[in-house]
C-alpha positions in Angstrom: -67.9 85.1 -6.6 -66.6 88.6 -6.4 -68.9 89.7 -9.3 -71.9 88.2 -7.6 -71.2 90.0 -4.4 -70.7 93.2 -6.3 -74.1 92.8 -7.8 -75.6 92.0 -4.4 -74.0 95.1 -2.9 -75.4 97.3 -5.8 -78.8 95.7 -5.1 -78.7 97.3 -1.6 -78.2 100.7 -3.3 -80.9 100.1 -5.9 -83.4 99.0 -3.2 -83.3 102.5 -1.6 -83.2 104.2 -5.0 -86.4 102.6 -6.1 -88.1 103.9 -3.0 -87.2 107.5 -3.8 -89.6 109.9 -5.3 -89.4 110.4 -9.1 -91.5 112.3 -11.6 -92.6 112.0 -15.2 -92.5 114.8 -17.7 -94.6 115.3 -20.8 -95.3 118.2 -23.2 -95.6 121.0 -20.7 -96.7 118.9 -17.8 -95.6 116.5 -15.1 -97.5 113.2 -15.3 -97.1 111.2 -12.2 -100.1 109.0 -13.0 -98.5 107.1 -15.9 -96.1 104.5 -14.4 -95.8 103.0 -18.0 -94.3 106.3 -19.3 -91.5 105.8 -21.8 -89.2 107.9 -19.5 -89.9 106.2 -16.2 -86.9 103.9 -16.2 -84.7 106.7 -17.3 -85.8 109.0 -14.5 -85.1 106.2 -12.0 -81.6 105.9 -13.5 -81.0 109.6 -12.8 -81.2 108.8 -9.1 -78.1 106.6 -9.5 -76.3 108.3 -12.3 -73.4 109.5 -10.2 -72.4 105.9 -9.7 -70.9 106.0 -13.2 -67.7 108.0 -14.0 -68.3 110.7 -16.6 -69.1 114.4 -17.1 -72.8 114.1 -18.1 -74.7 116.6 -15.9 -78.1 116.1 -14.3 -79.4 119.2 -16.0 -78.6 117.9 -19.5 -80.1 114.6 -18.5 -83.4 116.2 -17.5 -83.5 118.1 -20.7 -82.8 114.9 -22.7 -85.6 113.0 -20.9 -88.1 115.7 -21.6 -87.2 115.8 -25.3 -87.4 112.1 -25.6 -90.8 112.0 -23.8 -92.1 114.5 -26.4 -90.7 112.5 -29.3 -92.3 109.3 -28.0 -95.7 110.9 -27.4 -95.7 112.4 -30.9 -94.9 109.1 -32.5 -91.3 109.8 -33.4 -89.3 106.6 -33.9 -85.7 106.0 -34.7 -82.4 104.9 -33.3 -80.2 106.6 -30.7 -76.5 107.1 -31.3 -73.5 108.5 -29.4 -70.0 109.3 -30.6 -67.6 109.3 -27.7 -69.1 107.1 -24.9 -66.3 106.9 -22.3 -67.9 104.7 -19.5 -71.5 105.1 -20.7 -72.9 107.7 -18.4 -75.0 109.4 -21.1 -75.2 106.4 -23.4 -77.0 104.4 -20.7 -79.7 107.1 -20.5 -80.1 107.0 -24.3 -80.5 103.2 -24.1 -83.1 103.5 -21.4 -85.1 106.0 -23.4 -85.4 103.8 -26.5 -88.3 101.5 -27.2 -87.7 97.7 -27.6 -87.6 98.0 -31.4 -85.2 100.9 -31.5 -81.4 100.4 -31.9 -78.8 102.0 -29.7 -75.3 102.5 -31.3 -72.2 103.9 -29.8 -68.8 104.6 -31.3 -65.5 105.0 -29.5 -61.8 104.3 -30.0 -61.8 102.0 -27.0 -58.5 100.0 -27.2 -57.2 102.3 -30.0 -56.2 105.0 -27.6 -53.1 105.8 -29.7 -55.6 107.7 -32.0 -57.0 109.7 -29.1 -55.0 112.8 -30.1 -56.5 115.3 -27.6 -57.1 113.0 -24.6 -60.6 114.4 -24.1 -61.9 111.1 -22.8 -60.8 107.5 -22.5 -63.4 104.9 -23.6 -63.1 101.5 -22.0 -65.2 98.7 -23.5 -65.0 96.4 -20.5 -66.2 99.1 -18.1 -68.9 100.2 -20.5 -70.2 96.6 -20.8 -70.2 96.2 -17.0 -72.1 99.5 -16.5 -74.7 98.5 -19.2 -75.2 95.2 -17.4 -75.6 97.0 -14.0 -78.2 99.3 -15.5 -80.2 96.4 -16.9 -79.7 97.3 -20.5 -80.8 94.5 -22.9 -78.3 93.3 -25.4 -81.0 93.3 -28.1 -80.6 96.0 -30.7 -77.4 97.2 -29.0 -74.2 97.9 -30.9 -70.9 98.9 -29.4 -68.5 99.7 -32.2 -64.8 100.5 -32.1 -64.2 103.2 -34.6 -62.5 106.5 -35.3 -65.3 109.0 -36.1 -63.1 110.5 -38.9 -63.7 107.2 -40.7 -67.5 107.4 -40.4 -70.2 109.0 -42.6 -73.8 109.6 -42.1 -74.6 106.7 -44.4 -72.5 104.3 -42.3 -74.2 105.4 -39.1 -77.6 104.9 -40.6 -76.6 101.5 -41.8 -75.3 100.5 -38.4 -78.4 102.0 -36.7 -80.8 100.4 -39.3 -82.9 103.6 -39.3 -82.6 107.4 -39.2 -81.5 108.7 -35.8 -83.9 110.6 -33.5 -81.2 111.3 -30.9 -77.6 111.8 -31.7 -75.1 112.7 -28.9 -71.7 114.1 -29.8 -69.0 113.8 -27.2 -66.0 112.5 -29.1 -62.7 114.2 -30.0 -62.7 117.9 -28.9 -60.6 119.4 -31.7 -62.1 121.7 -34.3 -61.6 119.2 -37.1 -63.2 116.3 -35.2 -66.1 118.4 -34.0 -66.8 119.6 -37.6 -66.6 116.0 -38.8 -69.0 114.7 -36.1 -71.5 117.4 -36.7 -71.4 116.6 -40.4 -72.1 112.9 -39.7 -75.0 113.8 -37.3 -76.7 116.2 -39.7 -76.6 113.5 -42.4 -77.9 110.7 -40.2 -80.7 112.3 -38.1 -84.4 112.1 -38.9 -86.2 115.3 -39.9 -87.5 115.7 -36.3 -84.3 114.3 -34.7 -82.1 116.0 -32.1 -78.3 116.6 -32.0 -76.7 117.0 -28.6 -73.3 118.6 -28.6 -71.1 118.5 -25.5 -68.6 121.1 -24.2 -69.3 124.0 -26.5 -68.9 126.4 -23.6 -66.2 124.5 -21.8 -63.1 126.7 -21.6 -60.8 123.7 -21.5 -61.8 122.6 -25.0 -62.1 125.7 -27.3 -61.8 123.4 -30.3 -65.4 122.3 -29.8 -66.7 125.9 -30.2 -64.3 126.6 -33.1 -65.4 123.5 -35.0 -69.1 124.0 -34.3 -68.9 127.7 -35.3 -67.1 126.8 -38.6 -69.7 124.2 -39.4 -72.6 126.5 -38.7 -71.0 129.2 -40.8 -70.4 126.9 -43.8 -73.8 125.0 -43.5 -76.3 127.4 -41.8 -79.3 125.4 -43.0 -78.2 121.9 -41.8 -79.0 122.4 -38.1 -80.8 124.9 -35.9 -80.0 125.4 -32.1 -82.9 125.6 -29.8 -81.5 125.0 -26.2 -78.4 125.5 -24.1 -78.6 123.4 -20.9 -76.1 121.6 -18.7 -73.0 122.2 -20.8 -74.8 120.9 -23.9 -76.2 122.7 -27.0 -79.3 121.0 -28.5 -79.9 121.3 -32.2 -82.8 120.3 -34.5 -82.7 119.7 -38.2 -85.3 122.4 -39.2 -86.5 125.7 -37.9 -90.0 124.2 -37.4 -88.6 121.3 -35.3 -86.4 123.7 -33.3 -89.4 126.0 -32.5 -91.5 123.0 -31.3 -88.7 121.6 -29.1 -88.0 125.1 -27.6 -91.7 125.5 -26.8 -91.8 122.0 -25.2 -88.9 122.8 -22.9 -90.2 126.2 -22.0 -93.4 124.6 -20.8 -91.8 121.7 -18.9 -92.4 121.9 -15.2 -89.4 119.7 -14.4 -87.1 122.2 -16.0 -88.8 125.2 -14.5 -88.5 123.7 -11.1 -84.7 123.4 -11.3 -83.7 126.2 -13.8 -84.0 129.9 -14.2 -85.1 129.8 -17.8 -84.7 132.6 -20.4 -84.8 133.0 -24.1 -81.6 134.3 -25.7 -80.0 134.3 -29.2 -77.4 131.8 -30.5 -76.0 132.1 -34.0 -79.0 134.2 -35.0 -81.6 131.7 -33.6 -83.7 132.0 -30.4 -82.6 129.4 -27.8 -83.9 128.4 -24.4 -81.1 128.8 -21.8 -81.4 126.9 -18.6 -79.3 128.3 -15.7 -79.1 126.4 -12.4 -81.4 128.3 -10.1 -79.9 127.0 -6.9 -77.9 129.4 -4.7 -74.2 128.7 -4.6 -72.3 129.3 -1.4 -68.6 128.8 -0.5 -67.7 126.6 2.5 -64.4 125.5 3.9 -63.3 121.9 3.2 -63.8 120.8 6.8 -67.4 122.2 6.8 -68.1 120.5 3.5 -66.9 117.2 4.9 -69.2 117.6 7.9 -72.1 118.4 5.6 -71.5 115.3 3.6 -71.3 113.1 6.7 -74.6 114.5 8.0 -76.2 114.0 4.6 -75.3 110.3 4.6 -77.1 109.9 7.9 -80.2 111.7 6.5 -80.3 109.9 3.2 -80.7 106.1 3.3 -80.2 105.9 -0.4 -76.8 107.7 -0.4 -75.7 105.8 2.7 -76.7 102.5 1.1 -74.7 103.4 -2.0 -71.6 104.2 0.2 -72.0 100.9 2.1 -72.4 99.0 -1.2 -69.2 100.4 -2.6 -67.2 99.6 0.5 -68.6 96.0 0.6 -67.7 95.6 -3.1 -64.2 96.9 -2.6 -63.6 94.8 0.5 -64.6 91.5 -1.1 -62.7 92.4 -4.3 -59.6 93.0 -2.1 -60.0 89.7 -0.3 -60.4 87.9 -3.5 -57.1 89.4 -4.8 -55.3 88.6 -1.6 -56.6 85.0 -1.6 -55.3 84.4 -5.1 
């Protein structure tokens, strides 16, 4: 009963979310006339992404959607994989971006948290499954695997995914050793025109990521080529040619140009697109921020509906617990 009421409450939120305005991106353009776009469901998910706990930024999500749209339009096929899924915030996006025949695979320690040596995340299988259900992710071609990435290889990942990987997200352990290991797995597993997405390279709380990535690039300079730095993520391709193509695609994307100040910089000797949030940041007092949030709830039915849905869900869950 509680679960059914929770789903009904979430439906209130989704009703307003579906009425909100969303856009489609393609190579260099915004295509609002193609409701059957591969990326349409994913863009709708971005409207509700904050409902799920995690650190996946909207900026990185936009970039991922644009790259996926380019891959799909160019006929690129393959699986999507993530190491380190937490509660599924970014993995859900990858699942929504795949076609029906493509497999989505995630690896996490889940209940084996005694092996989580740096506590950079805490995957929870039950919460992940619930979030996947709420997002309407089909169980077909979906694999949720409990594993330590130090025990994986590129061959194992390809076997589990049943094909080369076209999008490989790395957000597992944040030590230098684990980062090197996960990059090694990804470079072995991805397709020739695949994309590797590395999280937290520039996060000062996790210097092991930058250390491990720098060591890997130093030792294997030909295995992956950076082409973009957006939303706390570094995006890599397998070849110089693929990196150049993806960089050009992102530089011509209207959806990125609308939200970022874009420039071309250099990263480990390669040109990369850097997307910096173009919005002006101002400091306000806590009381003023609380007032702004309350006013924004009144002006945004979608946000207000989400707030109401969460309160309804918590209230019925609490009543159910008291009744038992």
